[in-house]
ZALO-382761 format. One record per residue (C-alpha): z, y, x negated; residue in three letters. Coordinates in steps of 0.001 Angstrom, whole numbers, padded with zeros to 6 digits, always signed. Example, Ala and Ser with C-alpha at 12.3 -4.5 7.8 and 13.67 -1.06 7.14 Angstrom:
2
+007800-004500-012300ala;+007140-001060-013670ser;
% end
This chain:
604
-077741+063276+018233met;-080431+062241+015094gly;-080727+058772+014296ala;-078442+058639+011626gly;-075352+060070+013686ala;-076279+057257+016247ala;-076252+054519+013488ala;-072803+055728+012382ala;-071297+055869+015749gln;-072688+052486+016183leu;-070979+051262+012753cys;-067535+052399+013821ile;-067623+051021+017198ala;-068518+047680+015788gly;-065291+048195+012969leu;-063420+049163+015701ala;-064321+046074+017958ala;-063426+043622+015039ala;-060011+045008+013993gly;-059106+044719+017459ala;-059773+041189+017480val;-058050+040630+013932ile;-055294+042381+015529leu;-055503+040164+018708ala;-055492+036982+016238arg;-052660+038502+014381leu;-050857+038878+017020ser;-051461+035450+018434ala;-050654+034124+015342ser;-047195+035724+015172leu;-046355+034703+018599asn;-047009+031255+017998thr;-045119+031102+014961ala;-042284+032648+016913arg;-042882+030100+019439ala;-042592+027636+016893gly;-039421+028764+015273ala;-038061+028793+018731arg;-039370+025105+019240glu;-037836+024378+016067lys;-034412+025565+016886glu;-033958+024044+020252glu;-035378+020508+018597thr;-032395+021208+016088leu;-029980+022133+018880ser;-031307+018830+020907leu;-030736+016237+017655leu;-027329+018087+017465leu;-026510+017457+021022arg;-027924+013563+020551glu;-026360+012766+017510phe;-022633+013932+018788glu;-022961+012129+022292his;-020126+009751+022159asp;-019640+010037+018479arg;-016518+011275+017035ala;-018743+012931+014064glu;-020084+015928+014212trp;-023243+017812+012348leu;-022721+020953+010413trp;-024926+023458+008564gln;-024772+026228+006150val;-027598+029026+004876asp;-028120+029504+001401gly;-025334+031848+001410thr;-023093+029372+002672arg;-022482+030656+006325arg;-022137+028566+009230met;-025458+027945+011128arg;-026955+026257+014517his;-022745+025835+015483val;-022643+022780+017684ser;-019649+022816+020553pro;-018480+019530+018626arg;-018151+021472+015362phe;-016817+024735+016802ala;-014282+022292+018680gln;-013348+020953+015065ala;-013256+024574+013898leu;-010705+025444+016614gly;-012951+028838+017831ile;-016010+029151+019940glu;-019499+028417+018644ala;-020636+031813+019265gln;-017939+033129+016945ala;-018587+030654+014320ala;-021893+031667+013888glu;-022433+033201+010490gly;-018672+032858+009321leu;-018757+031504+005676pro;-017570+027944+005888leu;-014785+027888+003166ile;-012936+030816+005145glu;-013414+029459+008442ala;-011249+026202+007264ile;-009065+027425+004349ala;-006384+029644+006747gly;-003811+031595+005042glu;-005191+030152+001813gly;-008160+032218+001855trp;-006018+035520+001562lys;-003819+034542-000940thr;-006015+032141-003023gly;-003968+029098-003103ala;-006698+026586-001640leu;-005796+022857-001702pro;-007832+021309-004897ala;-010116+019029-002088ser;-011185+022487-000819leu;-011791+023993-004140arg;-014052+021051-004949asp;-015937+021050-001983leu;-016519+024861-002338ala;-017953+024135-005875glu;-020451+021209-004869arg;-021683+024134-002511leu;-022005+026594-005135lys;-023577+024289-007282arg;-025981+022942-004620arg;-024835+019409-005418glu;-025040+016461-002454ala;-021952+014926-001853phe;-020709+011671+000355ser;-017242+010670+002185gly;-015457+013991+000573thr;-012084+014171+001868ile;-010779+017941+002434val;-007472+019443+003438arg;-008254+022117+005942val;-006634+024305+008362gln;-007045+024770+011872val;-005150+027031+014326asp;-002478+027222+011579gly;-002088+023411+011506ala;-003220+020997+008136ala;-005996+018788+009028arg;-007965+016310+007029trp;-011824+015917+007520trp;-014228+013619+005688glu;-017821+015088+004940leu;-020915+014460+003394ser;-023700+017118+002860gly;-027249+017321+001294thr;-028689+020510+000366pro;-032035+021807+002552ile;-035054+023845+001544cys;-037401+025698+003571asp;-040968+025044+003842glu;-041811+026655+000875gly;-039370+024552-001256gly;-036308+027574-001694arg;-032999+026315-001175phe;-032113+026833+001979ala;-028369+025705+002503gly;-026743+022537+003379phe;-026664+020316+006460arg;-024375+017256+006476gly;-022172+015313+008654val;-017956+015572+009162gly;-015124+014007+011228ser;-011438+014339+011613asp;-009647+011959+009565val;-006342+013233+009683thr;-004459+010198+011676glu;-006201+007622+009420arg;-005357+009811+006184thr;-001786+010238+007301glu;-001406+006898+007935asn;-002886+005466+004665ala;-000573+008084+003010gln;+002372+006463+004278lys;+001467+003435+003646val;+000819+004281-000170ala;+004280+006109-000562arg;+005855+002559+000577leu;+004180+001341-002627ala;+006149+003509-004832arg;+009295+004229-002958tyr;+011736+002407-001653asp;+012297+002686+002067gln;+015668+002824+002934leu;+016966+005093-000103thr;+013732+007196-000516gly;+014322+006411-004310leu;+011552+005484-006799pro;+011186+001471-006434asn;+010941-000948-009320arg;+006991-000277-009519met;+007670+003310-010088met;+010500+003012-012793leu;+008441+000474-014667asn;+005847+002922-015045glu;+008400+005835-015751ser;+009594+003428-018581leu;+006564+002967-020099arg;+005806+006692-020513arg;+009076+007332-021741ala;+008576+004524-024325met;+005477+006008-025052thr;+007045+009721-025849gly;+009734+007728-027684ala;+007473+006164-030284ala;+008238+008676-032865ser;+010330+007787-035840pro;+013772+009399-034090his;+012821+008940-030614gly;+014911+007174-027993his;+014949+006427-024593cys;+017010+003975-022512ala;+017219+001919-019400phe;+020232+001196-017235leu;+020747-001265-014330ile;+023267-000665-012169ile;+025172-003234-009828asp;+027264-002820-006670ile;+030210-004644-007006asp;+031586-006381-003703arg;+028447-005253-001984phe;+027626-008422-000245lys;+031247-008571+000993thr;+030773-005248+002610val;+027461-006600+004343asn;+029287-009931+005454asp;+032287-008192+006872thr;+030829-004829+008332leu;+027695-005685+009055gly;+024066-004731+007517his;+024324-001175+009053ala;+027184-000625+006802ile;+025675-001926+003915gly;+022261+000194+004405asp;+024510+003425+004895gly;+026629+002417+001721leu;+022929+001948-000152leu;+021985+005285+000730leu;+024912+007067-000227gln;+025094+005492-003489val;+021514+006468-004081ala;+022785+010079-003050gln;+025076+010094-005650arg;+023067+008971-008545leu;+020172+011236-007722arg;+022812+014110-008209ala;+023590+012760-011515met;+020322+012523-013086met;+019616+015195-015738gly;+016240+016649-016110ala;+013483+014047-016806gly;+015642+011270-016190asp;+014821+008980-012984met;+016619+006713-010947cys;+015292+004258-008558gly;+016281+001004-006688arg;+015680-002364-008112met;+015925-004524-005398asp;+019034-005219-002979gly;+022258-003788-004432asp;+020650-002983-007990glu;+019644+000394-009072phe;+017615+001366-012618gly;+017899+004340-014240ile;+015223+005668-016792val;+016979+007732-019633ile;+014569+010138-021670thr;+016840+012661-022847gly;+019858+012012-025244asp;+019820+008143-025086ala;+021964+007585-028223ser;+024614+005093-027794ala;+027235+007596-027433ala;+025494+009340-024702ala;+024637+006408-022509val;+027732+005064-022830gln;+029105+008537-021328ala;+026354+008273-019015met;+027594+004831-017707ala;+030984+005650-017408ala;+030393+008903-015507ala;+028226+006722-012927ile;+030935+004592-012712ile;+033947+006658-012112glu;+031490+008738-009510arg;+029740+006479-007516val;+032803+004121-007208ser;+034693+006565-005325arg;+035585+005591-001947pro;+032791+005934+000760tyr;+033344+006809+004671asp;+030690+005223+006332ile;+030718+005501+010224asp;+034705+005586+010188arg;+034801+002789+007880his;+036405+003280+004519ala;+034295+001149+001859val;+035622+000776-001420his;+032826-000667-004361ile;+032859-001386-007780gly;+029951-001300-010565leu;+029049-002962-013654arg;+026101-001694-015693ile;+024072-003151-018388gly;+021812-000623-020783ser;+019462-001531-023571ala;+018025+001529-025685thr;+014273+001697-027380tyr;+014128+003419-030549ala;+010670+003166-031028gly;+009988-000368-032153asn;+007483-002735-030835ala;+009516-003907-027475glu;+007980-003547-024391thr;+009074-001916-021099gly;+009734-005425-019572glu;+011382-006641-022661leu;+013913-003439-022303leu;+014227-004357-018602met;+015264-008165-019637arg;+017574-006882-022090arg;+019499-004300-019670ala;+019836-007260-017437asp;+021117-009741-020085leu;+023890-007084-020617ala;+024241-006902-017027leu;+024899-010282-016789glu;+027883-010163-019096arg;+029147-006967-017595ala;+029358-009025-014275lys;+031356-011981-016294glu;+033319-009054-017890ala;+034691-008157-014384gly;+034325-004636-012129gly;+033877-001182-013849gly;+032351-002537-016803val;+029289-000930-018897his;+028011-003016-021448leu;+024951-002203-023809ala;+022622-005064-024989tyr;+023081-006848-028032glu;+021335-009919-029994pro;+024327-012329-029366gly;+023773-011847-025926met;+020518-013679-026241gln;+022676-016451-027814ala;+024753-016452-024419glu;+021770-016953-022250ala;+020745-019417-024035asp;+023829-021884-022721lys;+022097-021631-019372arg;+019152-023969-020626arg;+021019-026763-019413ala;+019874-025710-016215leu;+016235-025039-017133glu;+016151-028605-018580his;+017628-030192-015539ala;+014867-027976-013798leu;+012242-029594-016040his;+013658-033227-015022gln;+013868-032344-010955ala;+010301-033580-010092val;+010448-037164-011850asp;+014163-037475-010886asn;+013067-036956-007298ala;+015784-034123-006722glu;+012955-031837-004997leu;+012464-031578-001429asp;+010322-029414+001261leu;+011457-027880+004526gln;+009236-026140+006764phe;+009553-023151+008846gln;+007501-022557+012028pro;+005277-019420+012421val;+004295-018884+016189val;+002145-016700+018130asp;+003667-013327+019470thr;+002157-013797+022432glu;+001769-017269+023727ser;+005018-018179+021317glu;+003418-021572+020229arg;+003647-022756+016722ile;+000572-022121+014738val;+001949-022650+011505gly;+004428-023724+009025phe;+005510-022295+005901glu;+006737-024907+003389ala;+010025-023819+001104leu;+011114-025447-001841leu;+014839-026828-001957arg;+016604-028775-005195trp;+019236-030595-005146asn;+020268-031521-008650ser;+022117-034444-009615ala;+023940-032760-012223ala;+024646-029090-010744his;+024285-029824-006874gly;+022084-027491-004636arg;+020565-024636-006512ile;+019660-021635-004482ala;+015578-020935-004728pro;+016342-017247-005944asp;+018271-018803-008906val;+015680-021953-010037phe;+012828-020167-008998ile;+012789-017382-011468pro;+013881-019915-014136ile;+011011-022234-013346ala;+008862-019161-013644glu;+009972-018042-016987arg;+009795-021527-018281thr;+006634-022641-016908gly;+008097-025695-015048ala;+006469-023697-011986ile;+002980-025393-012579val;+004074-029043-012479pro;+006425-028141-009699ile;+004259-026081-007892gly;+001464-028945-008235glu;+004416-031450-006779trp;+004741-028653-003758val;+000953-028747-002783leu;+000506-032430-003102asn;+003722-032737-000679arg;+002822-030272+001445ala;-000797-031051+002055cys;+000248-034728+002755glu;+002598-033621+005484glu;+000317-031044+007032ala;-002553-033789+007465ala;-000060-035442+009679lys;+000098-032532+012265trp;-002291-031237+015156pro;-005432-029930+013802ala;-004847-026359+014883his;-001363-026392+012973val;-001747-024469+009443arg;+000051-024546+006296leu;+001290-021701+004202ala;+002392-022381+000771val;+003803-019850-001985asn;+002168-019521-005158val;+003910-017597-007987ser;+001792-015679-010388pro;+002252-017812-012914glu;+001204-020858-010904gln;-001933-018948-009610leu;-003388-017750-013308leu;-002561-020905-014739his;-005984-022609-016099glu;-005647-026052-013979asn;-004658-024246-010542phe;-007933-024597-008605thr;-008424-028043-009918gln;-004803-028970-009060ala;-005489-027043-005426leu;-008648-029225-004907ser;-006879-032410-005743his;-004085-032140-003712ala;-006963-031220-000624leu;-008999-034234-001405asp;-005881-036713-001955asn;-004543-035782+001687ser;-007584-035009+003808gly;-006242-031542+004950leu;-009322-029591+005981ala;-008896-026602+003422pro;-009461-024010+006375ala;-005648-025181+007329arg;-004318-023794+004106leu;-002979-020340+003381glu;-001755-019505+000231leu;+000787-017045-000088glu;+001174-014469-003102val;+003573-011551-003522thr;+002556-007939-004345glu;+003557-008722-008072ser;+000991-010834-008978val;-001076-007607-009464phe;+000571-006519-012243leu;-001026-009289-014122arg;-004462-009267-015663asp;-006508-008104-012367gly;-009882-009503-013011ala;-008537-012908-013885ala;-006326-012740-010561val;-009937-011742-008719gln;-011791-014413-010189ala;-008725-017054-009088thr;-009029-015654-005450phe;-012627-016368-005256arg;-012275-019540-006540arg;-009614-020390-003589ile;-011803-019077-001242glu;-014586-020940-002281gly;-012736-023943-001431leu;-012278-022966+001638gly;-008496-021701+001573cys;-007417-018400+002656thr;-004914-016128+001045ile;-001928-014008+002229ala;-000111-011035+000926leu;+003660-011796+001226asp;+006574-009421+001516asp;+004379-006526+001853phe;+006332-003310+000618gly;+008935-004709-000981thr;+007791-003641-004624gly;+004434-003183-005827tyr;+002213-002633-002612ser;-001112-000394-002652ser;-003882+000085-000209leu;-005523-000559-003445gly;-005019-003918-003396tyr;-006316-004069+000146leu;-009559-002575-000655arg;-009985-004981-003720thr;-009388-007967-001725his;-009570-009041+001878arg;-006516-011207+002460phe;-006556-013330+005674ser;-002804-012233+006294thr;-000329-009540+005768ile;+003153-010830+006046lys;+005437-007868+006740ile;+008971-008191+005114asp;+012132-008254+007282arg;+013275-005008+006138ser;+010844-003260+008099phe;+011711-005439+011257val;+015064-004535+011008gln;+014442-000799+010845gly;+011908-000782+013741ala;+014822-002586+015620asn;+017112+000377+014799lys;+014305+002633+015661asn;+014041+004256+012427ser;+010757+006272+012993ala;+009756+006070+009211glu;+009865+001918+009652ser;+007983+001929+013574val;+005275+004413+011468ala;+004825+002154+008769ile;+004662-000869+010948leu;+001748+000771+012924arg;+000217+001631+010156ala;-000267-001597+008624val;-000971-003288+011921val;-003654-000736+012524ala;-004671-001462+009013leu;-004930-005149+009618ala;-006643-004895+012530asp;-009368-002687+011220ala;-009988-005346+008158leu;-009428-008283+010420asp;-006378-009589+009193met;-003160-011246+010910thr;+000008-009740+010708thr;+003183-011841+010374thr;+006575-010457+010600ala;+009124-012298+009045glu;+012778-012520+009587gly;+012893-012108+013178val;+016194-013154+014610glu;+016960-012051+018130asn;+015230-010983+021554asp;+015661-007434+020335ser;+013148-007770+016975glu;+010972-009724+018955leu;+010330-007519+021644glu;+009958-004564+018880asn;+007573-006645+016938ile;+005380-007747+019750arg;+005286-003963+020992arg;+004119-002944+017687leu;+001115-005297+017826gly;+001939-007653+015114cys;-000010-011551+015721thr;+002476-013455+014520arg;+006102-014025+013900ile;+008624-015972+011644gln;+012207-016208+011851gly;+015313-018125+012899phe;+014314-016864+016654ile;+011988-019699+016568phe;+013381-021959+014089gly;+015300-022188+010724ser;+013799-024229+007974pro;+013896-027931+008562met;+012826-031242+007231asp;+009440-032815+007463ala;+010887-035357+010501arg;+012059-032535+012434glu;+008995-030344+011808ala;+006869-033099+013351arg;+009418-034055+016617ala;+008292-030463+017318leu;+004820-031605+018517phe;+006232-034058+020905gly;+007970-031154+022760gln;+004371-030010+024317gly;+001888-030509+021431gly;+003222-027467+019402gly;+004752-025332+022099ala;+007574-022643+021096gly;+010883-023813+019522thr;+013090-022131+022086arg;
% end
């Protein structure tokens, strides 16, 4: 072999050796990369397990095509399928159920799909999903992720099943807009419907009308046949009214035995009269309730809006004025509002005048009703209740004179008197006993309210923490910013605020989100409903109690009158009780005497 051939062989051998080294290095690098990827996946799986351990949440991940990856056992359990089967499935398809095939996806699920498509981060999104054929509610948060090269690689996030919380919230939210007994819209919803109708009737020839219906002899039915028959009557009246509504019209329960109707179609005087006559004829027909034949009458007042500058509240007041005249005229009567009715109302100003003089004439007095701890049955506070014994008119019921005081502004000086007198009395009680005082919206929003409150506390020496001011849900129909500002000033003084009569007219979870109350007072109607084994009442009570517990609020059940109601309320978890079972309203001397019976022991 020549020298040239030998040199060539040596060159080839060198190149082969170098190639083998390069291949070996590439193979080693590849193996290292694969091992690193496996290590990353194992690390991710470990993190998933550690995160989900002892937590209600689970982690989820999708790739760039929105298919599920690294499905953890907890996420698979939420999906209702095995983790291996879930791997690689499109997320939206997996949680859409039948809606995926039909295209009828819930709005929340469509919104989620759009966010994923737009590669947009989201947090706390509530979506309605289908798992094993059942509807569930999930709360999802997600953030886009990128690979090592900075390319979009999908989403990773956290989720949890919030079905129970969401359904409870929906029940409480429904409470804000519908009457619990009849299922009809409540006063708040009627008010909103009337405002919309008036907006639609703002054209020169537009009309809408509002009717208020009062049941004649309802109190007699309640007193003679019992509240169960009375409730049954209200339910059947609601059913008859609902069946008579035209397209766009709305009927609802205003309060007690009063119903309201918003007419948005033909609201001419003749049409309203015909509607009222038909309601009186049909709704007044006899009722058969639990084998009792019940006969009632109706009185109706109405007011029509014809596109002028009237407000919804003014239209309701005019209908109410007409109703008062209809009541005076007897049963089975409908009267439409007339300007002269205002003159008739002016005749009642004598009572208003007397009320303005009530403080100076020493005609007002306070009574106190015990509030007790549910478990120990020991007195933890009293609610101050205002009474008026007029020299000219005799004893006047609070539901008569309080609205007059609010309407005329007399509630401000009267409210100041109540605060001063109640604080003076409460300062004589044991230090652990608190005082609750009702405050009307007009009084609360008066410019001098917090000054009057501070004055009452300073003069009496009562510790501010012992005073709880009760407001009703109607306060939230006022200037929201002013209400919140006043709340902050009250709490700045050291007092607390309770939400009274929760669920009777305007309640919403929004109120509880915007302000942290110390106490939620649950209306007696729910106490009665729970005692009758009403599933709806029990569910709502549980939801309210759970909500209050979560927000660190106490709950007071109002109007508890017997042992059966007491046991139900105790079982449902209310923290405090107020009602005749522990004591009717009493004068200051009687209230003080209770503390001589064991230092604040229960009154039973």
